[in-house]
Each structure stands twice: as C-alpha cells, then as structure tokens.
C-alpha positions as CSV (number, residue, x, y, z in Angstrom):
1,M,8.5,-27.6,29.5
2,G,8.1,-24.0,30.1
3,E,11.0,-22.7,29.0
4,F,11.4,-24.3,26.2
5,A,7.7,-23.5,25.2
6,A,8.1,-19.9,25.7
7,E,11.0,-19.8,23.6
8,V,9.3,-21.4,20.6
9,R,6.1,-19.0,21.2
10,L,8.9,-15.9,21.4
11,R,10.6,-17.1,18.2
12,L,7.0,-17.5,16.6
13,S,6.2,-13.8,17.5
14,E,9.4,-12.6,16.2
15,A,9.0,-14.0,13.0
16,Y,5.6,-13.2,12.5
17,A,6.8,-9.5,13.3
18,S,9.4,-10.0,10.9
19,L,7.2,-11.2,8.2
20,E,5.1,-8.4,8.1
21,A,8.2,-6.0,7.7
22,A,9.4,-8.0,5.2
23,R,6.1,-7.7,3.4
24,A,5.6,-4.3,4.4
25,N,8.8,-3.3,2.5
26,G,8.2,-5.5,-0.6
27,D,11.4,-7.7,0.8
28,L,9.8,-11.5,-1.0
29,Y,13.3,-13.4,-0.4
30,L,12.7,-12.3,3.3
31,A,9.5,-12.9,3.4
32,E,9.8,-16.5,2.0
33,A,12.7,-17.2,4.5
34,R,10.6,-15.9,7.4
35,T,7.2,-18.1,6.2
36,L,9.0,-21.1,6.0
37,D,10.6,-19.8,9.9
38,I,7.4,-20.3,10.7
39,E,6.4,-23.2,9.4
40,D,9.4,-25.2,11.0
41,L,8.5,-23.5,14.2
42,R,4.7,-25.0,14.1
43,R,5.9,-28.2,13.3
44,I,8.4,-28.0,16.6
45,A,5.6,-27.3,18.6
46,S,2.9,-29.7,17.6
47,R,5.4,-32.0,18.0
48,H,5.8,-31.0,21.7
49,D,2.3,-30.5,22.2
50,I,3.1,-26.6,22.5
51,E,-0.5,-24.5,21.9
52,V,0.2,-21.8,19.6
53,P,-2.1,-19.4,18.1
54,C,-3.5,-20.2,14.6
55,T,-2.2,-16.4,13.5
56,P,-0.4,-14.2,15.4
C-alpha cells in the first residue's frame, strides 16, 4: 500500500497547491473544483486508512 498511499498524499498536496493558486488568482470555478478534488482524495484516504494532515 506504500505506493498507493504516497500517490494519494502527492495528489492531495498538488490539489492544495492548485487551490491556493486559484484563490490567489480569483478563479472561483477552479477553487471549487479543487475543493471537491480534495474532499474526494480525503475520502479515499480515509477508506484505505491512509493518514493525511488536516491541512496542507
């Protein structure tokens, strides 16, 4: 599960970075899309007992 967990964590990190950039640029659509991505990834992590930080 090591590679899977690492991939989930990497994708979460990228999604958080993209969310921050979208907010900084005032791109509300992209910010909403990234928020949904983050929720999905956190749900996947939870289902597979992958620990992820509460915030980036």
